[in-house]
Predicted model as a PDB file, atoms N, CA, C, CB and O in Angstrom, pLDDT in the B-factor column:
MODEL        1                                                                  
ATOM      1  N   MET A   1     -69.613 -74.391-124.483  1.00 81.00           N  
ATOM      2  CA  MET A   1     -70.458 -73.760-123.354  1.00 81.00           C  
ATOM      3  C   MET A   1     -70.054 -72.686-122.741  1.00 81.00           C  
ATOM      4  CB  MET A   1     -70.675 -74.550-122.367  1.00 81.00           C  
ATOM      5  O   MET A   1     -68.861 -72.553-123.014  1.00 81.00           O  
ATOM      6  N   LYS A   2     -70.430 -71.798-122.018  1.00 90.00           N  
ATOM      7  CA  LYS A   2     -69.736 -70.666-121.388  1.00 90.00           C  
ATOM      8  C   LYS A   2     -70.480 -70.365-119.902  1.00 90.00           C  
ATOM      9  CB  LYS A   2     -69.811 -69.311-122.446  1.00 90.00           C  
ATOM     10  O   LYS A   2     -71.704 -70.282-119.996  1.00 90.00           O  
ATOM     11  N   ARG A   3     -70.132 -70.255-119.047  1.00 93.00           N  
ATOM     12  CA  ARG A   3     -70.467 -70.145-117.732  1.00 93.00           C  
ATOM     13  C   ARG A   3     -69.979 -68.964-117.205  1.00 93.00           C  
ATOM     14  CB  ARG A   3     -70.050 -71.199-117.008  1.00 93.00           C  
ATOM     15  O   ARG A   3     -68.956 -68.476-117.686  1.00 93.00           O  
ATOM     16  N   GLN A   4     -70.602 -68.391-116.218  1.00 94.00           N  
ATOM     17  CA  GLN A   4     -70.215 -67.205-115.539  1.00 94.00           C  
ATOM     18  C   GLN A   4     -69.424 -67.372-114.051  1.00 94.00           C  
ATOM     19  CB  GLN A   4     -71.517 -66.419-115.372  1.00 94.00           C  
ATOM     20  O   GLN A   4     -69.925 -67.998-113.117  1.00 94.00           O  
ATOM     21  N   VAL A   5     -68.543 -66.928-114.007  1.00 96.00           N  
ATOM     22  CA  VAL A   5     -67.605 -67.222-112.795  1.00 96.00           C  
ATOM     23  C   VAL A   5     -67.371 -66.057-111.940  1.00 96.00           C  
ATOM     24  CB  VAL A   5     -66.230 -67.717-113.244  1.00 96.00           C  
ATOM     25  O   VAL A   5     -67.215 -64.961-112.479  1.00 96.00           O  
ATOM     26  N   ILE A   6     -67.328 -66.177-110.616  1.00 95.00           N  
ATOM     27  CA  ILE A   6     -66.999 -64.916-109.955  1.00 95.00           C  
ATOM     28  C   ILE A   6     -65.393 -65.305-109.434  1.00 95.00           C  
ATOM     29  CB  ILE A   6     -68.212 -64.507-108.608  1.00 95.00           C  
ATOM     30  O   ILE A   6     -65.126 -66.425-108.997  1.00 95.00           O  
ATOM     31  N   ILE A   7     -64.485 -64.321-109.538  1.00 97.00           N  
ATOM     32  CA  ILE A   7     -63.442 -64.548-108.820  1.00 97.00           C  
ATOM     33  C   ILE A   7     -62.803 -63.551-108.096  1.00 97.00           C  
ATOM     34  CB  ILE A   7     -62.682 -65.044-109.493  1.00 97.00           C  
ATOM     35  O   ILE A   7     -62.616 -62.462-108.638  1.00 97.00           O  
ATOM     36  N   TYR A   8     -62.420 -63.764-106.895  1.00 97.00           N  
ATOM     37  CA  TYR A   8     -61.971 -62.728-105.827  1.00 97.00           C  
ATOM     38  C   TYR A   8     -60.599 -63.200-104.985  1.00 97.00           C  
ATOM     39  CB  TYR A   8     -63.261 -62.517-104.724  1.00 97.00           C  
ATOM     40  O   TYR A   8     -60.228 -64.360-105.162  1.00 97.00           O  
ATOM     41  N   PRO A   9     -60.005 -62.535-104.278  1.00 97.00           N  
ATOM     42  CA  PRO A   9     -58.871 -63.080-103.290  1.00 97.00           C  
ATOM     43  C   PRO A   9     -59.612 -63.499-101.977  1.00 97.00           C  
ATOM     44  CB  PRO A   9     -57.649 -61.868-102.926  1.00 97.00           C  
ATOM     45  O   PRO A   9     -60.418 -62.874-101.286  1.00 97.00           O  
ATOM     46  N   GLY A  10     -59.072 -64.783-101.849  1.00 94.00           N  
ATOM     47  CA  GLY A  10     -59.312 -65.272-100.647  1.00 94.00           C  
ATOM     48  C   GLY A  10     -58.501 -64.770 -99.232  1.00 94.00           C  
ATOM     49  O   GLY A  10     -57.728 -63.813 -99.229  1.00 94.00           O  
ATOM     50  N   GLU A  11     -58.755 -65.426 -98.276  1.00 89.00           N  
ATOM     51  CA  GLU A  11     -58.195 -64.815 -97.154  1.00 89.00           C  
ATOM     52  C   GLU A  11     -56.731 -65.233 -96.706  1.00 89.00           C  
ATOM     53  CB  GLU A  11     -59.101 -65.053 -96.102  1.00 89.00           C  
ATOM     54  O   GLU A  11     -56.056 -64.700 -95.825  1.00 89.00           O  
ATOM     55  N   ASP A  12     -56.377 -66.369 -97.561  1.00 90.00           N  
ATOM     56  CA  ASP A  12     -55.324 -67.267 -97.545  1.00 90.00           C  
ATOM     57  C   ASP A  12     -54.167 -66.861 -98.583  1.00 90.00           C  
ATOM     58  CB  ASP A  12     -55.892 -68.644 -97.830  1.00 90.00           C  
ATOM     59  O   ASP A  12     -53.209 -67.611 -98.773  1.00 90.00           O  
ATOM     60  N   GLY A  13     -54.301 -65.723 -99.193  1.00 93.00           N  
ATOM     61  CA  GLY A  13     -53.500 -65.293-100.448  1.00 93.00           C  
ATOM     62  C   GLY A  13     -53.763 -66.122-101.643  1.00 93.00           C  
ATOM     63  O   GLY A  13     -52.965 -65.996-102.572  1.00 93.00           O  
ATOM     64  N   TYR A  14     -54.755 -66.953-101.779  1.00 97.00           N  
ATOM     65  CA  TYR A  14     -55.015 -67.744-103.005  1.00 97.00           C  
ATOM     66  C   TYR A  14     -56.475 -66.916-103.539  1.00 97.00           C  
ATOM     67  CB  TYR A  14     -55.211 -69.604-102.614  1.00 97.00           C  
ATOM     68  O   TYR A  14     -57.176 -66.169-102.857  1.00 97.00           O  
ATOM     69  N   TRP A  15     -56.667 -67.310-104.965  1.00 98.00           N  
ATOM     70  CA  TRP A  15     -57.792 -66.692-105.599  1.00 98.00           C  
ATOM     71  C   TRP A  15     -58.773 -67.558-105.719  1.00 98.00           C  
ATOM     72  CB  TRP A  15     -57.536 -66.158-106.816  1.00 98.00           C  
ATOM     73  O   TRP A  15     -58.603 -68.666-106.229  1.00 98.00           O  
ATOM     74  N   VAL A  16     -60.001 -67.106-105.219  1.00 98.00           N  
ATOM     75  CA  VAL A  16     -61.179 -68.069-105.191  1.00 98.00           C  
ATOM     76  C   VAL A  16     -62.211 -67.783-106.539  1.00 98.00           C  
ATOM     77  CB  VAL A  16     -62.042 -67.828-103.670  1.00 98.00           C  
ATOM     78  O   VAL A  16     -62.437 -66.668-107.009  1.00 98.00           O  
ATOM     79  N   ALA A  17     -62.707 -68.919-106.973  1.00 98.00           N  
ATOM     80  CA  ALA A  17     -63.561 -69.018-108.108  1.00 98.00           C  
ATOM     81  C   ALA A  17     -64.579 -69.890-107.977  1.00 98.00           C  
ATOM     82  CB  ALA A  17     -62.911 -69.341-109.199  1.00 98.00           C  
ATOM     83  O   ALA A  17     -64.494 -71.090-107.716  1.00 98.00           O  
ATOM     84  N   GLU A  18     -65.986 -68.947-108.254  1.00 96.00           N  
ATOM     85  CA  GLU A  18     -67.007 -69.750-107.832  1.00 96.00           C  
ATOM     86  C   GLU A  18     -68.096 -69.733-109.166  1.00 96.00           C  
ATOM     87  CB  GLU A  18     -67.620 -69.154-106.351  1.00 96.00           C  
ATOM     88  O   GLU A  18     -68.039 -68.731-109.879  1.00 96.00           O  
ATOM     89  N   CYS A  19     -68.925 -70.636-109.470  1.00 96.00           N  
ATOM     90  CA  CYS A  19     -69.816 -70.703-110.573  1.00 96.00           C  
ATOM     91  C   CYS A  19     -71.113 -70.777-109.718  1.00 96.00           C  
ATOM     92  CB  CYS A  19     -69.539 -71.978-111.650  1.00 96.00           C  
ATOM     93  O   CYS A  19     -71.479 -71.827-109.192  1.00 96.00           O  
ATOM     94  N   PRO A  20     -71.912 -69.378-109.591  1.00 93.00           N  
ATOM     95  CA  PRO A  20     -73.013 -69.227-108.845  1.00 93.00           C  
ATOM     96  C   PRO A  20     -74.162 -70.278-109.470  1.00 93.00           C  
ATOM     97  CB  PRO A  20     -73.419 -67.671-108.858  1.00 93.00           C  
ATOM     98  O   PRO A  20     -75.039 -70.760-108.753  1.00 93.00           O  
ATOM     99  N   SER A  21     -74.051 -70.549-110.801  1.00 93.00           N  
ATOM    100  CA  SER A  21     -75.279 -71.245-111.208  1.00 93.00           C  
ATOM    101  C   SER A  21     -75.279 -72.511-110.918  1.00 93.00           C  
ATOM    102  CB  SER A  21     -75.557 -71.163-112.503  1.00 93.00           C  
ATOM    103  O   SER A  21     -76.292 -73.209-110.869  1.00 93.00           O  
ATOM    104  N   LEU A  22     -73.809 -72.989-110.646  1.00 93.00           N  
ATOM    105  CA  LEU A  22     -73.743 -74.444-110.087  1.00 93.00           C  
ATOM    106  C   LEU A  22     -73.374 -74.851-108.674  1.00 93.00           C  
ATOM    107  CB  LEU A  22     -72.840 -75.117-110.831  1.00 93.00           C  
ATOM    108  O   LEU A  22     -72.262 -75.346-108.490  1.00 93.00           O  
ATOM    109  N   PRO A  23     -74.272 -74.672-107.589  1.00 85.00           N  
ATOM    110  CA  PRO A  23     -74.087 -74.781-106.373  1.00 85.00           C  
ATOM    111  C   PRO A  23     -72.827 -75.695-105.845  1.00 85.00           C  
ATOM    112  CB  PRO A  23     -75.277 -75.185-105.948  1.00 85.00           C  
ATOM    113  O   PRO A  23     -72.688 -76.872-106.179  1.00 85.00           O  
ATOM    114  N   ALA A  24     -72.101 -75.124-105.141  1.00 86.00           N  
ATOM    115  CA  ALA A  24     -71.078 -75.934-104.496  1.00 86.00           C  
ATOM    116  C   ALA A  24     -69.836 -75.969-105.514  1.00 86.00           C  
ATOM    117  CB  ALA A  24     -71.661 -77.450-104.145  1.00 86.00           C  
ATOM    118  O   ALA A  24     -68.852 -76.658-105.244  1.00 86.00           O  
ATOM    119  N   CYS A  25     -69.907 -75.206-106.696  1.00 94.00           N  
ATOM    120  CA  CYS A  25     -69.058 -75.606-107.586  1.00 94.00           C  
ATOM    121  C   CYS A  25     -68.107 -74.409-107.391  1.00 94.00           C  
ATOM    122  CB  CYS A  25     -69.666 -75.892-109.011  1.00 94.00           C  
ATOM    123  O   CYS A  25     -68.441 -73.319-107.856  1.00 94.00           O  
ATOM    124  N   ILE A  26     -66.798 -74.565-106.648  1.00 96.00           N  
ATOM    125  CA  ILE A  26     -65.946 -73.514-106.213  1.00 96.00           C  
ATOM    126  C   ILE A  26     -64.396 -74.135-106.098  1.00 96.00           C  
ATOM    127  CB  ILE A  26     -66.528 -72.917-104.772  1.00 96.00           C  
ATOM    128  O   ILE A  26     -64.182 -75.227-105.571  1.00 96.00           O  
ATOM    129  N   SER A  27     -63.451 -73.372-106.606  1.00 97.00           N  
ATOM    130  CA  SER A  27     -62.204 -73.775-106.745  1.00 97.00           C  
ATOM    131  C   SER A  27     -61.137 -72.627-106.397  1.00 97.00           C  
ATOM    132  CB  SER A  27     -62.084 -74.286-108.096  1.00 97.00           C  
ATOM    133  O   SER A  27     -61.621 -71.513-106.200  1.00 97.00           O  
ATOM    134  N   GLN A  28     -60.042 -72.733-106.318  1.00 97.00           N  
ATOM    135  CA  GLN A  28     -59.232 -71.758-106.292  1.00 97.00           C  
ATOM    136  C   GLN A  28     -57.750 -72.127-106.691  1.00 97.00           C  
ATOM    137  CB  GLN A  28     -59.353 -71.216-105.046  1.00 97.00           C  
ATOM    138  O   GLN A  28     -57.447 -73.288-106.963  1.00 97.00           O  
ATOM    139  N   GLY A  29     -56.840 -71.092-106.716  1.00 97.00           N  
ATOM    140  CA  GLY A  29     -55.719 -71.115-107.262  1.00 97.00           C  
ATOM    141  C   GLY A  29     -54.584 -69.983-106.479  1.00 97.00           C  
ATOM    142  O   GLY A  29     -54.922 -69.088-105.704  1.00 97.00           O  
ATOM    143  N   LYS A  30     -53.555 -70.215-106.801  1.00 97.00           N  
ATOM    144  CA  LYS A  30     -52.253 -69.228-106.417  1.00 97.00           C  
ATOM    145  C   LYS A  30     -52.232 -68.244-107.384  1.00 97.00           C  
ATOM    146  CB  LYS A  30     -50.749 -69.937-106.411  1.00 97.00           C  
ATOM    147  O   LYS A  30     -51.471 -67.342-107.033  1.00 97.00           O  
ATOM    148  N   THR A  31     -52.693 -68.060-108.341  1.00 97.00           N  
ATOM    149  CA  THR A  31     -53.108 -66.851-109.415  1.00 97.00           C  
ATOM    150  C   THR A  31     -54.313 -67.002-109.974  1.00 97.00           C  
ATOM    151  CB  THR A  31     -52.203 -66.703-110.609  1.00 97.00           C  
ATOM    152  O   THR A  31     -55.017 -68.011-109.937  1.00 97.00           O  
ATOM    153  N   LYS A  32     -54.594 -65.727-110.621  1.00 97.00           N  
ATOM    154  CA  LYS A  32     -56.242 -65.579-111.039  1.00 97.00           C  
ATOM    155  C   LYS A  32     -56.162 -66.791-112.196  1.00 97.00           C  
ATOM    156  CB  LYS A  32     -56.827 -63.709-111.808  1.00 97.00           C  
ATOM    157  O   LYS A  32     -57.063 -67.621-112.315  1.00 97.00           O  
ATOM    158  N   ILE A  33     -55.018 -66.779-112.991  1.00 97.00           N  
ATOM    159  CA  ILE A  33     -55.181 -67.570-114.062  1.00 97.00           C  
ATOM    160  C   ILE A  33     -55.068 -69.313-113.429  1.00 97.00           C  
ATOM    161  CB  ILE A  33     -53.956 -67.067-115.231  1.00 97.00           C  
ATOM    162  O   ILE A  33     -55.547 -70.272-114.035  1.00 97.00           O  
ATOM    163  N   GLU A  34     -54.544 -69.378-112.490  1.00 98.00           N  
ATOM    164  CA  GLU A  34     -54.723 -70.778-112.043  1.00 98.00           C  
ATOM    165  C   GLU A  34     -56.111 -71.091-111.559  1.00 98.00           C  
ATOM    166  CB  GLU A  34     -53.759 -71.094-110.951  1.00 98.00           C  
ATOM    167  O   GLU A  34     -56.748 -72.100-111.863  1.00 98.00           O  
ATOM    168  N   ALA A  35     -56.488 -70.180-110.824  1.00 98.00           N  
ATOM    169  CA  ALA A  35     -58.172 -70.266-110.112  1.00 98.00           C  
ATOM    170  C   ALA A  35     -58.997 -70.408-111.436  1.00 98.00           C  
ATOM    171  CB  ALA A  35     -58.807 -68.598-109.090  1.00 98.00           C  
ATOM    172  O   ALA A  35     -59.936 -71.204-111.424  1.00 98.00           O  
ATOM    173  N   ILE A  36     -58.727 -69.706-112.568  1.00 97.00           N  
ATOM    174  CA  ILE A  36     -59.542 -70.103-113.775  1.00 97.00           C  
ATOM    175  C   ILE A  36     -59.677 -71.354-114.329  1.00 97.00           C  
ATOM    176  CB  ILE A  36     -59.181 -69.483-114.725  1.00 97.00           C  
ATOM    177  O   ILE A  36     -60.726 -71.883-114.695  1.00 97.00           O  
ATOM    178  N   ALA A  37     -58.194 -71.947-114.387  1.00 98.00           N  
ATOM    179  CA  ALA A  37     -58.011 -73.032-114.972  1.00 98.00           C  
ATOM    180  C   ALA A  37     -58.894 -73.892-114.091  1.00 98.00           C  
ATOM    181  CB  ALA A  37     -56.580 -73.390-115.132  1.00 98.00           C  
ATOM    182  O   ALA A  37     -59.723 -74.509-114.759  1.00 98.00           O  
ATOM    183  N   ASN A  38     -58.956 -74.097-112.886  1.00 98.00           N  
ATOM    184  CA  ASN A  38     -59.379 -75.145-111.887  1.00 98.00           C  
ATOM    185  C   ASN A  38     -60.979 -75.077-111.860  1.00 98.00           C  
ATOM    186  CB  ASN A  38     -58.698 -74.851-110.340  1.00 98.00           C  
ATOM    187  O   ASN A  38     -61.736 -76.035-111.702  1.00 98.00           O  
ATOM    188  N   ILE A  39     -61.333 -73.716-112.052  1.00 98.00           N  
ATOM    189  CA  ILE A  39     -62.795 -73.695-112.009  1.00 98.00           C  
ATOM    190  C   ILE A  39     -63.187 -74.138-113.301  1.00 98.00           C  
ATOM    191  CB  ILE A  39     -63.408 -72.334-111.669  1.00 98.00           C  
ATOM    192  O   ILE A  39     -64.246 -74.766-113.281  1.00 98.00           O  
ATOM    193  N   LYS A  40     -62.694 -74.014-114.346  1.00 97.00           N  
ATOM    194  CA  LYS A  40     -63.098 -74.650-115.598  1.00 97.00           C  
ATOM    195  C   LYS A  40     -63.120 -76.096-115.534  1.00 97.00           C  
ATOM    196  CB  LYS A  40     -62.238 -74.260-116.676  1.00 97.00           C  
ATOM    197  O   LYS A  40     -64.039 -76.723-116.061  1.00 97.00           O  
ATOM    198  N   GLU A  41     -62.001 -76.767-114.817  1.00 97.00           N  
ATOM    199  CA  GLU A  41     -62.141 -78.175-114.553  1.00 97.00           C  
ATOM    200  C   GLU A  41     -63.132 -78.419-113.650  1.00 97.00           C  
ATOM    201  CB  GLU A  41     -60.981 -78.765-114.099  1.00 97.00           C  
ATOM    202  O   GLU A  41     -63.830 -79.392-113.936  1.00 97.00           O  
ATOM    203  N   ALA A  42     -63.382 -77.896-112.750  1.00 97.00           N  
ATOM    204  CA  ALA A  42     -64.506 -78.227-111.776  1.00 97.00           C  
ATOM    205  C   ALA A  42     -65.819 -78.183-112.376  1.00 97.00           C  
ATOM    206  CB  ALA A  42     -64.525 -77.302-110.617  1.00 97.00           C  
ATOM    207  O   ALA A  42     -66.663 -79.024-112.067  1.00 97.00           O  
ATOM    208  N   ILE A  43     -66.075 -77.188-113.279  1.00 97.00           N  
ATOM    209  CA  ILE A  43     -67.431 -77.233-114.006  1.00 97.00           C  
ATOM    210  C   ILE A  43     -67.534 -78.131-115.078  1.00 97.00           C  
ATOM    211  CB  ILE A  43     -67.794 -75.970-114.547  1.00 97.00           C  
ATOM    212  O   ILE A  43     -68.621 -78.631-115.369  1.00 97.00           O  
ATOM    213  N   GLU A  44     -66.521 -78.378-115.681  1.00 96.00           N  
ATOM    214  CA  GLU A  44     -66.732 -79.729-116.674  1.00 96.00           C  
ATOM    215  C   GLU A  44     -66.905 -80.925-115.666  1.00 96.00           C  
ATOM    216  CB  GLU A  44     -65.274 -80.074-117.793  1.00 96.00           C  
ATOM    217  O   GLU A  44     -67.658 -81.839-116.003  1.00 96.00           O  
ATOM    218  N   LEU A  45     -66.378 -80.972-114.676  1.00 96.00           N  
ATOM    219  CA  LEU A  45     -66.470 -82.461-113.850  1.00 96.00           C  
ATOM    220  C   LEU A  45     -68.062 -82.612-113.400  1.00 96.00           C  
ATOM    221  CB  LEU A  45     -65.343 -82.483-112.251  1.00 96.00           C  
ATOM    222  O   LEU A  45     -68.762 -83.624-113.365  1.00 96.00           O  
ATOM    223  N   TYR A  46     -68.392 -81.167-113.053  1.00 95.00           N  
ATOM    224  CA  TYR A  46     -69.655 -81.148-112.287  1.00 95.00           C  
ATOM    225  C   TYR A  46     -70.867 -81.456-113.340  1.00 95.00           C  
ATOM    226  CB  TYR A  46     -69.842 -79.654-111.523  1.00 95.00           C  
ATOM    227  O   TYR A  46     -71.896 -82.061-113.039  1.00 95.00           O  
ATOM    228  N   ILE A  47     -70.586 -80.980-114.506  1.00 96.00           N  
ATOM    229  CA  ILE A  47     -71.633 -81.055-115.564  1.00 96.00           C  
ATOM    230  C   ILE A  47     -71.564 -82.561-115.996  1.00 96.00           C  
ATOM    231  CB  ILE A  47     -71.355 -79.977-116.854  1.00 96.00           C  
ATOM    232  O   ILE A  47     -72.609 -83.130-116.312  1.00 96.00           O  
ATOM    233  N   GLU A  48     -70.393 -83.208-116.020  1.00 96.00           N  
ATOM    234  CA  GLU A  48     -70.398 -84.528-116.407  1.00 96.00           C  
ATOM    235  C   GLU A  48     -71.014 -85.349-115.550  1.00 96.00           C  
ATOM    236  CB  GLU A  48     -69.223 -84.975-116.619  1.00 96.00           C  
ATOM    237  O   GLU A  48     -71.534 -86.394-115.940  1.00 96.00           O  
ATOM    238  N   VAL A  49     -71.025 -84.904-114.085  1.00 95.00           N  
ATOM    239  CA  VAL A  49     -71.626 -85.967-113.212  1.00 95.00           C  
ATOM    240  C   VAL A  49     -73.066 -85.708-113.201  1.00 95.00           C  
ATOM    241  CB  VAL A  49     -71.050 -85.983-111.740  1.00 95.00           C  
ATOM    242  O   VAL A  49     -73.732 -86.616-112.702  1.00 95.00           O  
ATOM    243  N   LEU A  50     -73.749 -84.624-113.657  1.00 95.00           N  
ATOM    244  CA  LEU A  50     -75.210 -84.075-113.734  1.00 95.00           C  
ATOM    245  C   LEU A  50     -75.455 -85.016-114.881  1.00 95.00           C  
ATOM    246  CB  LEU A  50     -75.499 -82.289-114.038  1.00 95.00           C  
ATOM    247  O   LEU A  50     -76.393 -85.803-114.755  1.00 95.00           O  
ATOM    248  N   GLN A  51     -74.620 -85.049-116.166  1.00 97.00           N  
ATOM    249  CA  GLN A  51     -75.273 -85.625-117.240  1.00 97.00           C  
ATOM    250  C   GLN A  51     -75.336 -87.292-116.922  1.00 97.00           C  
ATOM    251  CB  GLN A  51     -74.458 -85.211-118.636  1.00 97.00           C  
ATOM    252  O   GLN A  51     -76.262 -87.966-117.374  1.00 97.00           O  
ATOM    253  N   GLU A  52     -74.320 -87.850-116.146  1.00 97.00           N  
ATOM    254  CA  GLU A  52     -74.200 -89.330-115.767  1.00 97.00           C  
ATOM    255  C   GLU A  52     -75.550 -89.484-115.082  1.00 97.00           C  
ATOM    256  CB  GLU A  52     -72.845 -89.742-114.746  1.00 97.00           C  
ATOM    257  O   GLU A  52     -76.267 -90.389-115.509  1.00 97.00           O  
ATOM    258  N   GLU A  53     -75.966 -88.792-114.160  1.00 97.00           N  
ATOM    259  CA  GLU A  53     -77.100 -89.178-113.268  1.00 97.00           C  
ATOM    260  C   GLU A  53     -78.337 -88.660-114.081  1.00 97.00           C  
ATOM    261  CB  GLU A  53     -76.988 -88.496-111.702  1.00 97.00           C  
ATOM    262  O   GLU A  53     -79.419 -88.716-113.496  1.00 97.00           O  
ATOM    263  N   ASN A  54     -78.311 -88.182-115.308  1.00 97.00           N  
ATOM    264  CA  ASN A  54     -79.634 -87.679-116.169  1.00 97.00           C  
ATOM    265  C   ASN A  54     -80.369 -86.562-115.013  1.00 97.00           C  
ATOM    266  CB  ASN A  54     -80.888 -89.257-116.639  1.00 97.00           C  
ATOM    267  O   ASN A  54     -81.517 -86.629-114.575  1.00 97.00           O  
ATOM    268  N   ARG A  55     -79.397 -85.617-114.713  1.00 96.00           N  
ATOM    269  CA  ARG A  55     -80.023 -84.556-113.890  1.00 96.00           C  
ATOM    270  C   ARG A  55     -79.740 -83.219-114.684  1.00 96.00           C  
ATOM    271  CB  ARG A  55     -79.399 -84.521-112.330  1.00 96.00           C  
ATOM    272  O   ARG A  55     -78.668 -82.879-115.184  1.00 96.00           O  
ATOM    273  N   PRO A  56     -80.989 -82.511-114.687  1.00 95.00           N  
ATOM    274  CA  PRO A  56     -80.879 -81.455-115.297  1.00 95.00           C  
ATOM    275  C   PRO A  56     -79.618 -80.468-115.027  1.00 95.00           C  
ATOM    276  CB  PRO A  56     -82.014 -80.925-115.077  1.00 95.00           C  
ATOM    277  O   PRO A  56     -79.167 -80.337-113.889  1.00 95.00           O  
ATOM    278  N   ILE A  57     -79.102 -79.812-116.096  1.00 94.00           N  
ATOM    279  CA  ILE A  57     -77.994 -78.750-115.880  1.00 94.00           C  
ATOM    280  C   ILE A  57     -78.512 -77.275-115.809  1.00 94.00           C  
ATOM    281  CB  ILE A  57     -76.942 -78.834-117.070  1.00 94.00           C  
ATOM    282  O   ILE A  57     -79.086 -76.693-116.729  1.00 94.00           O  
ATOM    283  N   PRO A  58     -78.258 -76.825-114.732  1.00 93.00           N  
ATOM    284  CA  PRO A  58     -78.974 -75.366-114.273  1.00 93.00           C  
ATOM    285  C   PRO A  58     -78.555 -74.535-115.270  1.00 93.00           C  
ATOM    286  CB  PRO A  58     -78.537 -74.683-112.769  1.00 93.00           C  
ATOM    287  O   PRO A  58     -77.448 -74.622-115.800  1.00 93.00           O  
ATOM    288  N   GLU A  59     -79.627 -73.505-115.626  1.00 92.00           N  
ATOM    289  CA  GLU A  59     -78.964 -72.631-116.674  1.00 92.00           C  
ATOM    290  C   GLU A  59     -78.109 -71.448-115.778  1.00 92.00           C  
ATOM    291  CB  GLU A  59     -80.229 -71.905-117.777  1.00 92.00           C  
ATOM    292  O   GLU A  59     -78.193 -71.317-114.557  1.00 92.00           O  
ATOM    293  N   ASP A  60     -77.445 -70.796-116.501  1.00 89.00           N  
ATOM    294  CA  ASP A  60     -76.572 -69.834-116.251  1.00 89.00           C  
ATOM    295  C   ASP A  60     -77.209 -68.423-116.046  1.00 89.00           C  
ATOM    296  CB  ASP A  60     -75.642 -69.854-117.294  1.00 89.00           C  
ATOM    297  O   ASP A  60     -77.275 -67.614-116.973  1.00 89.00           O  
ATOM    298  N   HIS A  61     -77.540 -68.239-115.149  1.00 85.00           N  
ATOM    299  CA  HIS A  61     -78.228 -66.726-114.620  1.00 85.00           C  
ATOM    300  C   HIS A  61     -77.538 -66.102-113.391  1.00 85.00           C  
ATOM    301  CB  HIS A  61     -79.881 -66.909-114.125  1.00 85.00           C  
ATOM    302  O   HIS A  61     -77.530 -66.452-112.211  1.00 85.00           O  
ATOM    303  N   LEU A  62     -77.008 -65.151-113.983  1.00 83.00           N  
ATOM    304  CA  LEU A  62     -76.216 -64.225-112.901  1.00 83.00           C  
ATOM    305  C   LEU A  62     -76.256 -62.764-113.412  1.00 83.00           C  
ATOM    306  CB  LEU A  62     -74.548 -64.699-112.706  1.00 83.00           C  
ATOM    307  O   LEU A  62     -75.871 -62.486-114.547  1.00 83.00           O  
ATOM    308  N   GLU A  63     -76.800 -61.706-112.423  1.00 85.00           N  
ATOM    309  CA  GLU A  63     -76.676 -60.282-112.917  1.00 85.00           C  
ATOM    310  C   GLU A  63     -75.851 -59.839-111.736  1.00 85.00           C  
ATOM    311  CB  GLU A  63     -78.158 -59.389-113.184  1.00 85.00           C  
ATOM    312  O   GLU A  63     -75.804 -60.507-110.704  1.00 85.00           O  
ATOM    313  N   THR A  64     -75.342 -58.953-111.864  1.00 85.00           N  
ATOM    314  CA  THR A  64     -74.582 -58.051-110.754  1.00 85.00           C  
ATOM    315  C   THR A  64     -74.981 -56.551-111.034  1.00 85.00           C  
ATOM    316  CB  THR A  64     -72.817 -58.215-110.846  1.00 85.00           C  
ATOM    317  O   THR A  64     -75.148 -56.019-112.132  1.00 85.00           O  
ATOM    318  N   VAL A  65     -75.095 -55.996-109.768  1.00 88.00           N  
ATOM    319  CA  VAL A  65     -75.307 -54.748-109.513  1.00 88.00           C  
ATOM    320  C   VAL A  65     -74.441 -53.940-108.386  1.00 88.00           C  
ATOM    321  CB  VAL A  65     -76.596 -54.744-109.249  1.00 88.00           C  
ATOM    322  O   VAL A  65     -73.998 -54.335-107.307  1.00 88.00           O  
ATOM    323  N   LEU A  66     -74.361 -52.665-109.028  1.00 91.00           N  
ATOM    324  CA  LEU A  66     -73.485 -52.065-107.859  1.00 91.00           C  
ATOM    325  C   LEU A  66     -74.170 -51.289-106.757  1.00 91.00           C  
ATOM    326  CB  LEU A  66     -72.474 -51.114-108.428  1.00 91.00           C  
ATOM    327  O   LEU A  66     -74.977 -50.448-107.154  1.00 91.00           O  
ATOM    328  N   VAL A  67     -74.019 -51.396-105.543  1.00 95.00           N  
ATOM    329  CA  VAL A  67     -75.017 -50.716-104.458  1.00 95.00           C  
ATOM    330  C   VAL A  67     -74.083 -49.638-104.041  1.00 95.00           C  
ATOM    331  CB  VAL A  67     -75.572 -51.744-103.070  1.00 95.00           C  
ATOM    332  O   VAL A  67     -72.876 -49.807-103.871  1.00 95.00           O  
ATOM    333  N   ASP A  68     -74.703 -48.556-103.895  1.00 95.00           N  
ATOM    334  CA  ASP A  68     -74.127 -47.131-103.430  1.00 95.00           C  
ATOM    335  C   ASP A  68     -74.288 -47.362-101.751  1.00 95.00           C  
ATOM    336  CB  ASP A  68     -75.169 -45.589-104.130  1.00 95.00           C  
ATOM    337  O   ASP A  68     -75.376 -47.450-101.182  1.00 95.00           O  
ATOM    338  N   VAL A  69     -73.293 -47.421-101.254  1.00 92.00           N  
ATOM    339  CA  VAL A  69     -73.363 -47.199 -99.655  1.00 92.00           C  
ATOM    340  C   VAL A  69     -72.560 -46.475 -98.910  1.00 92.00           C  
ATOM    341  CB  VAL A  69     -73.259 -48.242 -99.015  1.00 92.00           C  
ATOM    342  O   VAL A  69     -72.743 -46.403 -97.695  1.00 92.00           O  
TER     343      VAL A  69                                                      
ENDMDL                                                                          
END                                                                             
């Protein structure tokens, strides 16, 4: 299963990774690679809990656009 993830530099020097289709599924790491590994684990655990509770797994819908300002 693939999930879209947003990754960006945080204020504390760490990289932040979020999975918008799974609310509150956020992680971070000292490097981009570490942040991606951490969000992957967070997503797996999040989905595992949803399955254990017989809750639906949200679809992965993400669209990005560039806005000219």
